[in-house]
N, CA, C and O atoms as a printed pandas DataFrame, in Angstrom:
     atom_number atom_name residue_name chain_id  residue_number  x_coord  y_coord  z_coord
0              1         N          MET        A               1   74.289   -5.926  -41.268
1              2        CA          MET        A               1   73.184   -5.059  -41.480
2              3         C          MET        A               1   72.549   -4.744  -40.132
3              4         O          MET        A               1   72.096   -5.619  -39.393
4              5         N          PRO        A               2   72.544   -3.510  -39.870
5              6        CA          PRO        A               2   71.973   -3.110  -38.585
6              7         C          PRO        A               2   70.449   -3.226  -38.603
7              8         O          PRO        A               2   69.797   -2.970  -39.615
8              9         N          THR        A               3   69.917   -3.612  -37.474
9             10        CA          THR        A               3   68.466   -3.708  -37.335
10            11         C          THR        A               3   67.974   -2.484  -36.577
11            12         O          THR        A               3   68.470   -2.138  -35.506
12            13         N          ARG        A               4   67.032   -1.879  -37.145
13            14        CA          ARG        A               4   66.485   -0.684  -36.520
14            15         C          ARG        A               4   65.177   -1.041  -35.836
15            16         O          ARG        A               4   64.239   -1.523  -36.472
16            17         N          LEU        A               5   65.126   -0.795  -34.516
17            18        CA          LEU        A               5   63.892   -1.044  -33.770
18            19         C          LEU        A               5   63.047    0.209  -33.796
19            20         O          LEU        A               5   63.535    1.321  -33.594
20            21         N          LYS        A               6   61.804    0.007  -34.043
21            22        CA          LYS        A               6   60.900    1.143  -34.111
22            23         C          LYS        A               6   60.392    1.433  -32.705
23            24         O          LYS        A               6   59.790    0.572  -32.063
24            25         N          ARG        A               7   60.635    2.635  -32.239
25            26        CA          ARG        A               7   60.128    3.045  -30.931
26            27         C          ARG        A               7   58.664    3.433  -31.064
27            28         O          ARG        A               7   58.271    4.079  -32.035
28            29         N          PRO        A               8   57.852    3.033  -30.075
29            30        CA          PRO        A               8   56.454    3.461  -30.133
30            31         C          PRO        A               8   56.368    4.974  -30.001
31            32         O          PRO        A               8   57.185    5.604  -29.329
32            33         N          ALA        A               9   55.397    5.521  -30.632
33            34        CA          ALA        A               9   55.231    6.971  -30.629
34            35         C          ALA        A               9   54.798    7.458  -29.250
35            36         O          ALA        A               9   54.063    6.781  -28.532
36            37         N          PHE        A              10   55.269    8.636  -28.908
37            38        CA          PHE        A              10   54.934    9.247  -27.620
38            39         C          PHE        A              10   53.430    9.521  -27.518
39            40         O          PHE        A              10   52.834    9.321  -26.459
40            41         N          TRP        A              11   52.833    9.966  -28.584
41            42        CA          TRP        A              11   51.406   10.328  -28.565
42            43         C          TRP        A              11   50.510    9.104  -28.381
43            44         O          TRP        A              11   49.394    9.204  -27.872
44            45         N          ARG        A              12   51.000    7.998  -28.788
45            46        CA          ARG        A              12   50.226    6.766  -28.602
46            47         C          ARG        A              12   50.103    6.445  -27.119
47            48         O          ARG        A              12   49.034    6.031  -26.670
48            49         N          HIS        A              13   51.162    6.624  -26.355
49            50        CA          HIS        A              13   51.121    6.406  -24.907
50            51         C          HIS        A              13   50.217    7.432  -24.220
51            52         O          HIS        A              13   49.465    7.100  -23.305
52            53         N          VAL        A              14   50.303    8.652  -24.666
53            54        CA          VAL        A              14   49.471    9.714  -24.082
54            55         C          VAL        A              14   47.991    9.430  -24.355
55            56         O          VAL        A              14   47.162    9.581  -23.458
56            57         N          ALA        A              15   47.655    9.028  -25.562
57            58        CA          ALA        A              15   46.260    8.736  -25.907
58            59         C          ALA        A              15   45.731    7.558  -25.088
59            60         O          ALA        A              15   44.594    7.581  -24.617
60            61         N          LEU        A              16   46.564    6.531  -24.923
61            62        CA          LEU        A              16   46.153    5.380  -24.124
62            63         C          LEU        A              16   45.926    5.785  -22.667
63            64         O          LEU        A              16   44.947    5.361  -22.053
64            65         N          ALA        A              17   46.814    6.594  -22.116
65            66        CA          ALA        A              17   46.669    7.049  -20.731
66            67         C          ALA        A              17   45.415    7.909  -20.569
67            68         O          ALA        A              17   44.675    7.749  -19.598
68            69         N          LEU        A              18   45.174    8.815  -21.508
69            70        CA          LEU        A              18   43.970    9.658  -21.438
70            71         C          LEU        A              18   42.695    8.816  -21.564
71            72         O          LEU        A              18   41.700    9.086  -20.890
72            73         N          GLY        A              19   42.728    7.810  -22.416
73            74        CA          GLY        A              19   41.569    6.921  -22.558
74            75         C          GLY        A              19   41.276    6.174  -21.265
75            76         O          GLY        A              19   40.119    6.041  -20.867
76            77         N          LEU        A              20   42.327    5.685  -20.610
77            78        CA          LEU        A              20   42.129    4.967  -19.345
78            79         C          LEU        A              20   41.647    5.903  -18.239
79            80         O          LEU        A              20   40.803    5.516  -17.430
80            81         N          VAL        A              21   42.165    7.116  -18.194
81            82        CA          VAL        A              21   41.708    8.094  -17.196
82            83         C          VAL        A              21   40.243    8.447  -17.442
83            84         O          VAL        A              21   39.470    8.568  -16.492
84            85         N          ALA        A              22   39.858    8.612  -18.698
85            86        CA          ALA        A              22   38.459    8.913  -19.017
86            87         C          ALA        A              22   37.555    7.752  -18.607
87            88         O          ALA        A              22   36.465    7.969  -18.077
88            89         N          PHE        A              23   38.002    6.523  -18.851
89            90        CA          PHE        A              23   37.212    5.353  -18.460
90            91         C          PHE        A              23   37.064    5.272  -16.941
91            92         O          PHE        A              23   35.985    4.953  -16.442
92            93         N          GLN        A              24   38.131    5.556  -16.211
93            94        CA          GLN        A              24   38.046    5.574  -14.748
94            95         C          GLN        A              24   37.116    6.681  -14.268
95            96         O          GLN        A              24   36.384    6.497  -13.295
96            97         N          GLY        A              25   37.139    7.815  -14.933
97            98        CA          GLY        A              25   36.221    8.901  -14.589
98            99         C          GLY        A              25   34.773    8.494  -14.794
99           100         O          GLY        A              25   33.912    8.796  -13.968
100          101         N          TYR        A              26   34.509    7.806  -15.900
101          102        CA          TYR        A              26   33.155    7.318  -16.164
102          103         C          TYR        A              26   32.717    6.326  -15.091
103          104         O          TYR        A              26   31.590    6.396  -14.602
104          105         N          LEU        A              27   33.601    5.407  -14.727
105          106        CA          LEU        A              27   33.264    4.431  -13.688
106          107         C          LEU        A              27   33.016    5.119  -12.348
107          108         O          LEU        A              27   32.088    4.752  -11.626
108          109         N          GLY        A              28   33.834    6.108  -12.014
109          110        CA          GLY        A              28   33.632    6.850  -10.771
110          111         C          GLY        A              28   32.306    7.589  -10.763
111          112         O          GLY        A              28   31.603    7.603   -9.753
112          113         N          TYR        A              29   31.964    8.201  -11.880
113          114        CA          TYR        A              29   30.678    8.902  -11.993
114          115         C          TYR        A              29   29.525    7.913  -11.843
115          116         O          TYR        A              29   28.532    8.218  -11.182
116          117         N          SER        A              30   29.647    6.738  -12.447
117          118        CA          SER        A              30   28.591    5.727  -12.349
118          119         C          SER        A              30   28.441    5.211  -10.923
119          120         O          SER        A              30   27.328    4.920  -10.484
120          121         N          VAL        A              31   29.545    5.095  -10.203
121          122        CA          VAL        A              31   29.476    4.624   -8.818
122          123         C          VAL        A              31   28.707    5.616   -7.955
123          124         O          VAL        A              31   27.977    5.212   -7.051
124          125         N          VAL        A              32   28.860    6.891   -8.221
125          126        CA          VAL        A              32   28.204    7.909   -7.395
126          127         C          VAL        A              32   26.767    8.145   -7.841
127          128         O          VAL        A              32   25.861    8.141   -7.007
128          129         N          THR        A              33   26.535    8.350   -9.134
129          130        CA          THR        A              33   25.215    8.781   -9.591
130          131         C          THR        A              33   24.492    7.762  -10.451
131          132         O          THR        A              33   23.423    8.078  -10.974
132          133         N          GLY        A              34   25.001    6.591  -10.620
133          134        CA          GLY        A              34   24.378    5.598  -11.493
134          135         C          GLY        A              34   23.092    5.033  -10.912
135          136         O          GLY        A              34   22.660    5.420   -9.826
136          137         N          GLN        A              35   22.490    4.114  -11.651
137          138        CA          GLN        A              35   21.216    3.518  -11.252
138          139         C          GLN        A              35   21.329    2.798   -9.913
139          140         O          GLN        A              35   20.386    2.831   -9.121
140          141         N          PHE        A              36   22.437    2.160   -9.646
141          142        CA          PHE        A              36   22.658    1.468   -8.382
142          143         C          PHE        A              36   23.785    2.121   -7.596
143          144         O          PHE        A              36   24.449    1.463   -6.795
144          145         N          GLY        A              37   24.003    3.411   -7.822
145          146        CA          GLY        A              37   25.084    4.137   -7.180
146          147         C          GLY        A              37   24.762    4.533   -5.752
147          148         O          GLY        A              37   23.731    4.160   -5.192
148          149         N          ILE        A              38   25.685    5.305   -5.177
149          150        CA          ILE        A              38   25.570    5.711   -3.773
150          151         C          ILE        A              38   24.336    6.580   -3.551
151          152         O          ILE        A              38   23.612    6.389   -2.574
152          153         N          GLU        A              39   24.090    7.534   -4.454
153          154        CA          GLU        A              39   22.921    8.404   -4.298
154          155         C          GLU        A              39   21.622    7.621   -4.469
155          156         O          GLU        A              39   20.636    7.903   -3.788
156          157         N          SER        A              40   21.614    6.654   -5.358
157          158        CA          SER        A              40   20.405    5.855   -5.582
158          159         C          SER        A              40   20.107    4.944   -4.403
159          160         O          SER        A              40   18.949    4.592   -4.176
160          161         N          GLN        A              41   21.124    4.556   -3.653
161          162        CA          GLN        A              41   20.909    3.692   -2.493
162          163         C          GLN        A              41   20.038    4.385   -1.453
163          164         O          GLN        A              41   19.192    3.744   -0.828
164          165         N          ASP        A              42   20.236    5.700   -1.258
165          166        CA          ASP        A              42   19.409    6.438   -0.302
166          167         C          ASP        A              42   17.948    6.439   -0.734
167          168         O          ASP        A              42   17.050    6.244    0.086
168          169         N          VAL        A              43   17.716    6.659   -2.016
169          170        CA          VAL        A              43   16.347    6.652   -2.539
170          171         C          VAL        A              43   15.736    5.264   -2.383
171          172         O          VAL        A              43   14.570    5.139   -2.009
172          173         N          LEU        A              44   16.507    4.229   -2.665
173          174        CA          LEU        A              44   16.004    2.862   -2.536
174          175         C          LEU        A              44   15.701    2.506   -1.082
175          176         O          LEU        A              44   14.735    1.792   -0.815
176          177         N          GLU        A              45   16.510    2.991   -0.138
177          178        CA          GLU        A              45   16.247    2.721    1.276
178          179         C          GLU        A              45   14.952    3.378    1.734
179          180         O          GLU        A              45   14.193    2.778    2.495
180          181         N          VAL        A              46   14.688    4.603    1.283
181          182        CA          VAL        A              46   13.430    5.277    1.623
182          183         C          VAL        A              46   12.253    4.495    1.047
183          184         O          VAL        A              46   11.241    4.304    1.721
184          185         N          GLU        A              47   12.384    4.048   -0.185
185          186        CA          GLU        A              47   11.319    3.273   -0.817
186          187         C          GLU        A              47   11.101    1.940   -0.098
187          188         O          GLU        A              47    9.963    1.495    0.051
188          189         N          ILE        A              48   12.179    1.309    0.345
189          190        CA          ILE        A              48   12.066    0.052    1.089
190          191         C          ILE        A              48   11.320    0.276    2.395
191          192         O          ILE        A              48   10.467   -0.531    2.764
192          193         N          ASN        A              49   11.630    1.366    3.103
193          194        CA          ASN        A              49   10.945    1.661    4.363
194          195         C          ASN        A              49    9.463    1.930    4.142
195          196         O          ASN        A              49    8.628    1.476    4.925
196          197         N          GLU        A              50    9.124    2.670    3.076
197          198        CA          GLU        A              50    7.715    2.930    2.773
198          199         C          GLU        A              50    6.976    1.632    2.457
199          200         O          GLU        A              50    5.864    1.411    2.937
200          201         N          LEU        A              51    7.592    0.785    1.657
201          202        CA          LEU        A              51    6.945   -0.478    1.293
202          203         C          LEU        A              51    6.836   -1.423    2.487
203          204         O          LEU        A              51    5.879   -2.192    2.582
204          205         N          ALA        A              52    7.803   -1.374    3.392
205          206        CA          ALA        A              52    7.722   -2.205    4.596
206          207         C          ALA        A              52    6.570   -1.747    5.479
207          208         O          ALA        A              52    5.859   -2.574    6.050
208          209         N          ALA        A              53    6.379   -0.433    5.596
209          210        CA          ALA        A              53    5.250    0.079    6.384
210          211         C          ALA        A              53    3.925   -0.311    5.738
211          212         O          ALA        A              53    2.985   -0.709    6.426
212          213         N          LYS        A              54    3.856   -0.194    4.412
213          214        CA          LYS        A              54    2.629   -0.573    3.707
214          215         C          LYS        A              54    2.375   -2.073    3.851
215          216         O          LYS        A              54    1.231   -2.502    3.996
216          217         N          SER        A              55    3.439   -2.860    3.810
217          218        CA          SER        A              55    3.309   -4.306    3.971
218          219         C          SER        A              55    2.779   -4.654    5.360
219          220         O          SER        A              55    1.941   -5.544    5.504
220          221         N          GLY        A              56    3.270   -3.949    6.382
221          222        CA          GLY        A              56    2.778   -4.187    7.741
222          223         C          GLY        A              56    1.303   -3.858    7.873
223          224         O          GLY        A              56    0.557   -4.589    8.525
224          225         N          ALA        A              57    0.872   -2.752    7.253
225          226        CA          ALA        A              57   -0.542   -2.377    7.306
226          227         C          ALA        A              57   -1.402   -3.406    6.579
227          228         O          ALA        A              57   -2.475   -3.777    7.055
228          229         N          LEU        A              58   -0.929   -3.859    5.434
229          230        CA          LEU        A              58   -1.689   -4.870    4.692
230          231         C          LEU        A              58   -1.731   -6.198    5.438
231          232         O          LEU        A              58   -2.742   -6.899    5.393
232          233         N          GLN        A              59   -0.653   -6.550    6.119
233          234        CA          GLN        A              59   -0.641   -7.789    6.897
234          235         C          GLN        A              59   -1.631   -7.705    8.047
235          236         O          GLN        A              59   -2.299   -8.691    8.359
236          237         N          ALA        A              60   -1.737   -6.536    8.685
237          238        CA          ALA        A              60   -2.716   -6.358    9.756
238          239         C          ALA        A              60   -4.134   -6.485    9.210
239          240         O          ALA        A              60   -5.000   -7.069    9.860
240          241         N          GLU        A              61   -4.373   -5.942    8.023
241          242        CA          GLU        A              61   -5.695   -6.054    7.408
242          243         C          GLU        A              61   -6.002   -7.507    7.050
243          244         O          GLU        A              61   -7.131   -7.963    7.224
244          245         N          ILE        A              62   -5.013   -8.226    6.556
245          246        CA          ILE        A              62   -5.198   -9.645    6.235
246          247         C          ILE        A              62   -5.519  -10.435    7.500
247          248         O          ILE        A              62   -6.402  -11.293    7.490
248          249         N          ASP        A              63   -4.804  -10.146    8.590
249          250        CA          ASP        A              63   -5.073  -10.830    9.856
250          251         C          ASP        A              63   -6.482  -10.539   10.348
251          252         O          ASP        A              63   -7.146  -11.423   10.890
252          253         N          SER        A              64   -6.945   -9.296   10.161
253          254        CA          SER        A              64   -8.305   -8.935   10.559
254          255         C          SER        A              64   -9.333   -9.731    9.753
255          256         O          SER        A              64  -10.305  -10.241   10.308
256          257         N          PHE        A              65   -9.110   -9.831    8.443
257          258        CA          PHE        A              65  -10.032  -10.602    7.608
258          259         C          PHE        A              65   -9.988  -12.089    7.959
259          260         O          PHE        A              65  -11.024  -12.753    7.964
260          261         N          ARG        A              66   -8.809  -12.609    8.248
261          262        CA          ARG        A              66   -8.719  -14.026    8.635
262          263         C          ARG        A              66   -9.476  -14.283    9.932
263          264         O          ARG        A              66  -10.127  -15.317   10.084
264          265         N          HIS        A              67   -9.390  -13.343   10.862
265          266        CA          HIS        A              67  -10.122  -13.488   12.121
266          267         C          HIS        A              67  -11.626  -13.490   11.860
267          268         O          HIS        A              67  -12.353  -14.304   12.430
268          269         N          ARG        A              68  -12.096  -12.581   10.999
269          270        CA          ARG        A              68  -13.528  -12.546   10.680
270          271         C          ARG        A              68  -13.964  -13.825    9.973
271          272         O          ARG        A              68  -15.064  -14.323   10.213
272          273         N          ILE        A              69  -13.112  -14.355    9.108
273          274        CA          ILE        A              69  -13.444  -15.602    8.416
274          275         C          ILE        A              69  -13.499  -16.755    9.411
275          276         O          ILE        A              69  -14.368  -17.622    9.315
276          277         N          ASP        A              70  -12.574  -16.767   10.363
277          278        CA          ASP        A              70  -12.579  -17.819   11.384
278          279         C          ASP        A              70  -13.853  -17.781   12.219
279          280         O          ASP        A              70  -14.326  -18.825   12.669
280          281         N          LEU        A              71  -14.417  -16.593   12.432
281          282        CA          LEU        A              71  -15.654  -16.492   13.205
282          283         C          LEU        A              71  -16.842  -17.108   12.472
283          284         O          LEU        A              71  -17.826  -17.484   13.108
284          285         N          PHE        A              72  -16.769  -17.216   11.144
285          286        CA          PHE        A              72  -17.874  -17.772   10.378
286          287         C          PHE        A              72  -17.746  -19.274   10.136
287          288         O          PHE        A              72  -18.557  -19.843    9.405
288          289         N          GLN        A              73  -16.760  -19.923   10.723
289          290        CA          GLN        A              73  -16.667  -21.371   10.587
290          291         C          GLN        A              73  -17.803  -22.016   11.377
291          292         O          GLN        A              73  -18.233  -21.491   12.404
292          293         N          THR        A              74  -18.283  -23.157   10.888
293          294        CA          THR        A              74  -19.445  -23.795   11.506
294          295         C          THR        A              74  -19.170  -24.248   12.932
295          296         O          THR        A              74  -20.090  -24.297   13.748
296          297         N          THR        A              75  -17.934  -24.576   13.245
297          298        CA          THR        A              75  -17.635  -25.029   14.605
298          299         C          THR        A              75  -17.568  -23.869   15.588
299          300         O          THR        A              75  -17.711  -24.080   16.792
300          301         N          ARG        A              76  -17.354  -22.656   15.106
301          302        CA          ARG        A              76  -17.193  -21.505   15.988
302          303         C          ARG        A              76  -18.187  -20.392   15.675
303          304         O          ARG        A              76  -17.956  -19.249   16.070
304          305         N          MET        A              77  -19.272  -20.682   14.987
305          306        CA          MET        A              77  -20.192  -19.647   14.548
306          307         C          MET        A              77  -20.882  -18.998   15.743
307          308         O          MET        A              77  -21.466  -19.682   16.584
308          309         N          ASP        A              78  -20.809  -17.685   15.806
309          310        CA          ASP        A              78  -21.435  -16.908   16.867
310          311         C          ASP        A              78  -22.825  -16.483   16.390
311          312         O          ASP        A              78  -22.932  -15.749   15.407
312          313         N          PRO        A              79  -23.887  -16.923   17.059
313          314        CA          PRO        A              79  -25.239  -16.576   16.601
314          315         C          PRO        A              79  -25.496  -15.070   16.597
315          316         O          PRO        A              79  -26.214  -14.572   15.729
316          317         N          ASP        A              80  -24.927  -14.345   17.545
317          318        CA          ASP        A              80  -25.123  -12.894   17.565
318          319         C          ASP        A              80  -24.497  -12.238   16.334
319          320         O          ASP        A              80  -25.072  -11.321   15.749
320          321         N          LEU        A              81  -23.326  -12.713   15.954
321          322        CA          LEU        A              81  -22.654  -12.153   14.785
322          323         C          LEU        A              81  -23.448  -12.438   13.515
323          324         O          LEU        A              81  -23.591  -11.565   12.659
324          325         N          VAL        A              82  -23.957  -13.648   13.396
325          326        CA          VAL        A              82  -24.751  -14.013   12.222
326          327         C          VAL        A              82  -26.026  -13.183   12.174
327          328         O          VAL        A              82  -26.391  -12.670   11.117
328          329         N          SER        A              83  -26.699  -13.046   13.299
329          330        CA          SER        A              83  -27.932  -12.262   13.356
330          331         C          SER        A              83  -27.666  -10.797   13.021
331          332         O          SER        A              83  -28.410  -10.186   12.255
332          333         N          GLU        A              84  -26.612  -10.240   13.592
333          334        CA          GLU        A              84  -26.282   -8.837   13.335
334          335         C          GLU        A              84  -25.956   -8.605   11.864
335          336         O          GLU        A              84  -26.404   -7.625   11.268
336          337         N          ARG        A              85  -25.182   -9.504   11.289
337          338        CA          ARG        A              85  -24.799   -9.354    9.881
338          339         C          ARG        A              85  -26.009   -9.506    8.962
339          340         O          ARG        A              85  -26.145   -8.758    7.994
340          341         N          ALA        A              86  -26.889  -10.465    9.252
341          342        CA          ALA        A              86  -28.076  -10.675    8.420
342          343         C          ALA        A              86  -29.005   -9.471    8.490
343          344         O          ALA        A              86  -29.539   -9.038    7.469
344          345         N          ARG        A              87  -29.202   -8.923    9.698
345          346        CA          ARG        A              87  -30.072   -7.749    9.821
346          347         C          ARG        A              87  -29.471   -6.536    9.113
347          348         O          ARG        A              87  -30.206   -5.721    8.556
348          349         N          ALA        A              88  -28.155   -6.409    9.130
349          350        CA          ALA        A              88  -27.517   -5.281    8.452
350          351         C          ALA        A              88  -27.648   -5.408    6.939
351          352         O          ALA        A              88  -27.916   -4.422    6.252
352          353         N          LEU        A              89  -27.463   -6.612    6.419
353          354        CA          LEU        A              89  -27.564   -6.810    4.978
354          355         C          LEU        A              89  -28.994   -6.659    4.480
355          356         O          LEU        A              89  -29.220   -6.178    3.370
356          357         N          LEU        A              90  -29.964   -7.071    5.301
357          358        CA          LEU        A              90  -31.364   -7.002    4.900
358          359         C          LEU        A              90  -32.041   -5.701    5.318
359          360         O          LEU        A              90  -33.206   -5.480    4.987
360          361         N          SER        A              91  -31.329   -4.836    6.042
361          362        CA          SER        A              91  -31.870   -3.564    6.547
362          363         C          SER        A              91  -33.133   -3.798    7.368
363          364         O          SER        A              91  -34.152   -3.140    7.156
364          365         N          MET        A              92  -33.060   -4.729    8.296
365          366        CA          MET        A              92  -34.199   -5.045    9.147
366          367         C          MET        A              92  -33.784   -4.949   10.608
367          368         O          MET        A              92  -32.601   -5.033   10.938
368          369         N          ALA        A              93  -34.771   -4.774   11.475
369          370        CA          ALA        A              93  -34.519   -4.697   12.911
370          371         C          ALA        A              93  -35.650   -5.391   13.651
371          372         O          ALA        A              93  -36.753   -5.539   13.125
372          373         N          GLN        A              94  -35.364   -5.816   14.880
373          374        CA          GLN        A              94  -36.383   -6.414   15.736
374          375         C          GLN        A              94  -37.308   -5.304   16.246
375          376         O          GLN        A              94  -36.895   -4.146   16.311
376          377         N          PRO        A              95  -38.552   -5.639   16.609
377          378        CA          PRO        A              95  -39.477   -4.605   17.093
378          379         C          PRO        A              95  -39.006   -3.932   18.387
379          380         O          PRO        A              95  -39.326   -2.766   18.617
380          381         N          ASP        A              96  -38.262   -4.630   19.227
381          382        CA          ASP        A              96  -37.842   -4.045   20.498
382          383         C          ASP        A              96  -36.476   -3.353   20.420
383          384         O          ASP        A              96  -35.958   -2.915   21.447
384          385         N          GLU        A              97  -35.884   -3.247   19.232
385          386        CA          GLU        A              97  -34.577   -2.627   19.090
386          387         C          GLU        A              97  -34.700   -1.138   18.773
387          388         O          GLU        A              97  -35.669   -0.696   18.158
388          389         N          ILE        A              98  -33.710   -0.387   19.201
389          390        CA          ILE        A              98  -33.633    1.037   18.890
390          391         C          ILE        A              98  -32.612    1.197   17.771
391          392         O          ILE        A              98  -31.478    0.732   17.884
392          393         N          VAL        A              99  -33.017    1.853   16.699
393          394        CA          VAL        A              99  -32.155    2.037   15.541
394          395         C          VAL        A              99  -31.630    3.469   15.548
395          396         O          VAL        A              99  -32.404    4.425   15.573
396          397         N          VAL        A             100  -30.318    3.602   15.526
397          398        CA          VAL        A             100  -29.685    4.914   15.436
398          399         C          VAL        A             100  -29.045    4.998   14.063
399          400         O          VAL        A             100  -28.120    4.248   13.751
400          401         N          MET        A             101  -29.544    5.912   13.248
401          402        CA          MET        A             101  -29.000    6.063   11.903
402          403         C          MET        A             101  -27.829    7.034   11.952
403          404         O          MET        A             101  -27.894    8.076   12.604
404          405         N          VAL        A             102  -26.761    6.677   11.253
405          406        CA          VAL        A             102  -25.545    7.482   11.235
406          407         C          VAL        A             102  -25.304    7.966    9.816
407          408         O          VAL        A             102  -25.368    7.191    8.861
408          409         N          ASP        A             103  -25.024    9.262    9.691
409          410        CA          ASP        A             103  -24.703    9.834    8.390
410          411         C          ASP        A             103  -23.313    9.352    7.976
411          412         O          ASP        A             103  -22.350    9.615    8.696
412          413         N          PRO        A             104  -23.172    8.652    6.838
413          414        CA          PRO        A             104  -21.864    8.132    6.448
414          415         C          PRO        A             104  -20.848    9.230    6.132
415          416         O          PRO        A             104  -19.642    8.991    6.202
416          417         N          ALA        A             105  -21.316   10.423    5.786
417          418        CA          ALA        A             105  -20.393   11.496    5.416
418          419         C          ALA        A             105  -19.601   11.998    6.610
419          420         O          ALA        A             105  -18.395   12.224    6.509
420          421         N          ASN        A             106  -20.285   12.175    7.761
421          422        CA          ASN        A             106  -19.570   12.732    8.910
422          423         C          ASN        A             106  -19.539   11.798   10.113
423          424         O          ASN        A             106  -18.852   12.102   11.088
424          425         N          GLY        A             107  -20.245   10.687   10.089
425          426        CA          GLY        A             107  -20.200    9.720   11.177
426          427         C          GLY        A             107  -21.030   10.106   12.380
427          428         O          GLY        A             107  -20.915    9.474   13.430
428          429         N          LYS        A             108  -21.868   11.131   12.257
429          430        CA          LYS        A             108  -22.700   11.570   13.379
430          431         C          LYS        A             108  -24.122   11.047   13.197
431          432         O          LYS        A             108  -24.566   10.820   12.072
432          433         N          PRO        A             109  -24.838   10.857   14.316
433          434        CA          PRO        A             109  -26.222   10.397   14.208
434          435         C          PRO        A             109  -27.086   11.416   13.472
435          436         O          PRO        A             109  -26.884   12.625   13.580
436          437         N          VAL        A             110  -28.054   10.894   12.720
437          438        CA          VAL        A             110  -28.972   11.742   11.969
438          439         C          VAL        A             110  -30.113   12.132   12.897
439          440         O          VAL        A             110  -30.653   11.287   13.611
440          441         N          SER        A             111  -30.483   13.409   12.891
441          442        CA          SER        A             111  -31.591   13.852   13.745
442          443         C          SER        A             111  -32.904   13.344   13.172
443          444         O          SER        A             111  -32.986   13.012   11.989
444          445         N          SER        A             112  -33.925   13.284   14.009
445          446        CA          SER        A             112  -35.210   12.728   13.579
446          447         C          SER        A             112  -35.901   13.622   12.569
447          448         O          SER        A             112  -36.778   13.146   11.848
448          449         N          SER        A             113  -35.544   14.901   12.482
449          450        CA          SER        A             113  -36.175   15.780   11.508
450          451         C          SER        A             113  -35.698   15.480   10.089
451          452         O          SER        A             113  -36.393   15.799    9.125
452          453         N          ASN        A             114  -34.515   14.869    9.949
453          454        CA          ASN        A             114  -33.982   14.556    8.630
454          455         C          ASN        A             114  -34.425   13.189    8.130
455          456         O          ASN        A             114  -34.127   12.828    6.992
456          457         N          VAL        A             115  -35.123   12.428    8.946
457          458        CA          VAL        A             115  -35.501   11.061    8.598
458          459         C          VAL        A             115  -36.805   11.085    7.821
459          460         O          VAL        A             115  -37.779   11.715    8.234
460          461         N          GLN        A             116  -36.811   10.393    6.694
461          462        CA          GLN        A             116  -38.034   10.236    5.923
462          463         C          GLN        A             116  -38.667    8.915    6.339
463          464         O          GLN        A             116  -38.054    7.860    6.176
464          465         N          SER        A             117  -39.854    8.954    6.860
465          466        CA          SER        A             117  -40.496    7.714    7.284
466          467         C          SER        A             117  -41.590    7.353    6.298
467          468         O          SER        A             117  -42.204    8.219    5.675
468          469         N          THR        A             118  -41.817    6.066    6.171
469          470        CA          THR        A             118  -42.857    5.574    5.284
470          471         C          THR        A             118  -44.095    5.281    6.116
471          472         O          THR        A             118  -44.101    5.499    7.327
472          473         N          THR        A             119  -45.126    4.797    5.477
473          474        CA          THR        A             119  -46.398    4.580    6.163
474          475         C          THR        A             119  -46.314    3.473    7.200
475          476         O          THR        A             119  -47.057    3.511    8.181
476          477         N          ASP        A             120  -45.449    2.499    7.028
477          478        CA          ASP        A             120  -45.385    1.404    7.990
478          479         C          ASP        A             120  -44.334    1.656    9.075
479          480         O          ASP        A             120  -44.050    0.751    9.860
480          481         N          GLY        A             121  -43.749    2.856    9.143
481          482        CA          GLY        A             121  -42.836    3.192   10.221
482          483         C          GLY        A             121  -41.380    2.884    9.937
483          484         O          GLY        A             121  -40.510    3.188   10.753
484          485         N          LEU        A             122  -41.112    2.294    8.811
485          486        CA          LEU        A             122  -39.725    2.007    8.464
486          487         C          LEU        A             122  -39.137    3.196    7.714
487          488         O          LEU        A             122  -39.862    3.934    7.047
488          489         N          THR        A             123  -37.877    3.373    7.818
489          490        CA          THR        A             123  -37.244    4.494    7.121
490          491         C          THR        A             123  -36.806    4.059    5.734
491          492         O          THR        A             123  -36.468    2.899    5.499
492          493         N          ALA        A             124  -36.821    5.014    4.829
493          494        CA          ALA        A             124  -36.416    4.743    3.452
494          495         C          ALA        A             124  -34.974    5.203    3.236
495          496         O          ALA        A             124  -34.484    6.098    3.925
496          497         N          ASN        A             125  -34.326    4.591    2.295
497          498        CA          ASN        A             125  -32.972    4.982    1.876
498          499         C          ASN        A             125  -31.963    4.926    3.015
499          500         O          ASN        A             125  -31.247    5.898    3.255
500          501         N          ILE        A             126  -31.899    3.814    3.710
501          502        CA          ILE        A             126  -30.920    3.650    4.786
502          503         C          ILE        A             126  -29.746    2.857    4.235
503          504         O          ILE        A             126  -29.918    1.792    3.643
504          505         N          ASP        A             127  -28.560    3.390    4.438
505          506        CA          ASP        A             127  -27.343    2.664    4.066
506          507         C          ASP        A             127  -26.754    2.077    5.334
507          508         O          ASP        A             127  -26.297    2.809    6.213
508          509         N          ILE        A             128  -26.765    0.756    5.426
509          510        CA          ILE        A             128  -26.238    0.099    6.616
510          511         C          ILE        A             128  -25.124   -0.831    6.182
511          512         O          ILE        A             128  -25.237   -1.553    5.191
512          513         N          GLY        A             129  -24.065   -0.797    6.934
513          514        CA          GLY        A             129  -22.972   -1.717    6.684
514          515         C          GLY        A             129  -22.194   -1.933    7.960
515          516         O          GLY        A             129  -21.996   -0.999    8.737
516          517         N          ILE        A             130  -21.757   -3.137    8.179
517          518        CA          ILE        A             130  -20.970   -3.461    9.365
518          519         C          ILE        A             130  -19.566   -3.778    8.901
519          520         O          ILE        A             130  -19.361   -4.602    8.010
520          521         N          ASP        A             131  -18.613   -3.123    9.508
521          522        CA          ASP        A             131  -17.213   -3.373    9.147
522          523         C          ASP        A             131  -16.524   -4.147   10.219
523          524         O          ASP        A             131  -15.338   -4.453   10.095
């Protein structure tokens, strides 16, 4: 009795080959335009550079604040700094000091015609802050 071997169908091989080619096409497309693809790497590098610049600016600001905090330690307290800060917070001045008021909007000194003075010679509505 002869044994007949069944040959695989031609279309089955073609379908398998087309499926694999389609899968390779999908992988190639993902490599170029996917979330972590070649095009996305350029966008991520720009974002990394922006964040590194922002990090450097924030680190400089942190260092500035640490320096100011170090100046307020009891072993290194500067009396002039304490006096200046207290007078700024309390909006007070010594009798022999000259006060120059600066407009916060433009940073220029305010002329004497724009100053509202009270009966005791002090000015009203002064915004003072030391940075």
